[in-house]
N, C-alpha and C positions, 0 to 999 in steps of 0.2 A: 660381410659375406664374400667368400671367394669361390672360384671354380677350382675343383680338385681333379687332377687327372692321374688315374692309376694305370700304369703300364707294366707289362709283364713279359719277360723274355723266356720263351719255352725251353730253350737249351736242351733239346732232345730228351725231355722227361718222358718216362714211360706212361702208358695210358692210365694205370692205377693212380699215379701221382697227379695226372691231369684231371682225373675224376675228382680227386680230393680238392684240387684247386677250383674246379667248376662249382662244386657244392659250397665251397667257402665263399665265393662271390655271390652265389644265390642266397646264402644265409645272411650275409651282410647287406644285401640289396643295394649294391653299388654298380657302377659301370666300369668296364675294363677294356683296355686296348692291349691285345695279345700279339706279340711278335713271334711268328711261328718259325720253326726250324726244319720240320720234316713232315712227311705224310702221316696222318693219324686220323682216326674217325672223329676225333674231337674238333678238327677243323670244321666239319659239318655241324657239329653241336654248337660251336661258337657262332657259326654263320647264321644259324636259324634262331638265335637268341638275340633280341634287340639290345640286351645289356652289354653285348660284346661287339668289339670291332677288331678285325684281323689286319695286322701289319706283317712285315717280314723281318727276319733276323738272319741275314745272309752271313755266311762264313767266308770272308774274303781272304783269310790268312793263308789258305792252301795255295792260291794263285800267287800271293806275294812271296811265298816261300819257295817258288820255283816250279809249281805244278802248272805247266802250260795248258793243261786240259781244264783248268778251273780259273779262267780269266775273270776279271770283275764283270765284264759284259755278260759272259755266259752264266755266272753265278746269279746275277740279277735276273736274267731271263728265265732261268730255271725256277727261281723263287716265285716270280710273277706267274709262271705257268701253273704253279701249285695253287696260288691264291690271286687270281687276276684282279680282284676288287681292291687289293691292298693299296693304300695311299701313304702309309707310314713305314719308315725304315729305321732300324737301329742295327748297325753291324755288330756281329759277335766280337767280343773284346773291344767294343767301341771303335772298331777299325773304320776310318774314313779318310777322305782327302778331297781336295777340290776336283780331282779327276773323277772320283766316284760320284760326287754330287752332280757333276756335269752330265752324267748318264741318267739321272733320275727322270728328266723330262721324257726321255725315250720310253720309260716304263711306267709313267703315270704316277711317280712318287712325288707327293706334295709336301711331306713333312719329314725332316731329318732329326733324329733324337739321339745323337751320338756324343753330345757334350755335357758332361756332368760338371756343375759348378757348385761346390759346397757353399752355402750361404754364410755370410758374416754380417753382423750388425751394420746398418747403413748402406748395404749393397743395393744397387739398382740394376736390374737385369731384365732384358726383354727379348722376344723373338725377333728375327730379322731375316730378310731375303738373302739367299745365297748369292754370292758374286757370280758363280758359274752356272746359274740356272734359275728356274722359277721357284724352286723349293723353299719352304720356310725352315730355317734352322731354329729348333726349339730346345734350348738348354733345359736340363732337369736338375733338381736340387738334392735328390736323395736316391741312393741305391743300397739295397739291403746288404750285399756282401762288402761294400765299402764301409758302411756304418758299423758292422760288427767287427771290422778290422781295427777300429779306433779304440785306443785306451780311454780317451776322454770323449765320451759321447754326449752330444747335446740332447736335452730332453725332446721328445717328439713334439711337444707343444711349441717349441721354437720354430719348427718347420711350418707351422700354421699361423705363426704370430705376425706382429706388425713391425718387427725390428729390421726387416728388409723388404724390398719390393722385387718380386720375381714370379714367373709362372710356377704354380705349385704342381709340378710334375714329379711323380714318384715312380721308382722302378723296383719291382720285386721279381723273384724267380719262383715258379711252382715248386722246384726241388727244395729250396730253402724254407718255403712255407710248410711243406710237408714234414721236413726233418725238424722244424723249429730250430734251425741252425744257431749255434751260440758263438762260434768262432771259426776262422779260416781253418784252424787245425782240425776241428771236428768235421768240417766239410771234407777236407782232404782224406780223412780216415774212411769216409763213406764212398769215395770215388770207385774203388774196385767193385762195389755192389750196385752201381748206378742202375743196372737193368734187373736187379733181383728184388722184387717187391717184398718178399718175406723178410729178407735181411734188412732192407730199408726200414720196415716196420719196427724191427728189433732195435734199430739204431736211432729211432726218433727221440729227441730230447723232451723229457717231461719234468725235469727238475729245475732247470734254470730258465731265465727270461731270454727267449730267442726271437727269431725273425717272425714267427707266427704271432707271438705275443705283442711284438712291436707293431705289426700290421693291425691287430685288433685295437691297440691303443690309438693308432692313427685314425681308424674309422670312427671309433667312439668319440674322440675329441672333435673331429671334423663335423660329425653330425650334431654334436652338442652345441657347436658354434653356429649351426645353420648353414654350413657350406654346401655347395652343390657339386655332385660328382658328374663328370662328363667324359665322353670319349674324346680322343685327340681331335678328330675331325669336327667336333662340335665346338671347339674353342674359337674365341674371337681373337685371332692372332694379328699382331701388328705387321703391316706390310711396309717395311722401310727400305 
């Protein structure tokens, strides 16, 4: 029996897509840690539902690309003002550094989820305390857009199996779940219509096995094996 942690990066998805995501989580009766990117009424929906935990998904890239008005400190502060209760952080595009992590203490961030480590047989991986602060670094083993970019994909059962030892943290995106994305090329073709719900509906994949199908397989297998779904803050993380 393993603890399974499902995390989701909101990535500025429109409310209709977030509604689809919310109903999907309720349908499968699992727990979710959602890293938010923007103001939406669904923050309050997630906040009031015990199955959800809210984290932040700050976009540090603007500051790193020379926008002095969007420093790392200001970006973290703005995100925490939006969701003061957040204790989890994953930077957009997995942007991080020791300097960013050092600011986490100031904003009450306890868990950093910026490091994807794709598992291989025999691998041993654990969480650890950041050198530059009190936050726990929580590596994760699966991300939907990375997975669909691979030509040789491991079966989902591998990520739940015994061939490696690691936190079973998975990351998905509401947009990919909605579209049932099959490939990076398919996703790129939908980008111009990111805010147009009617067009996104037309572009949903219903013919090939995509991210939504993969998510369903993961939930089904995890439940069949008796695993327990938890929010990130409910994990028993190693303090090393």
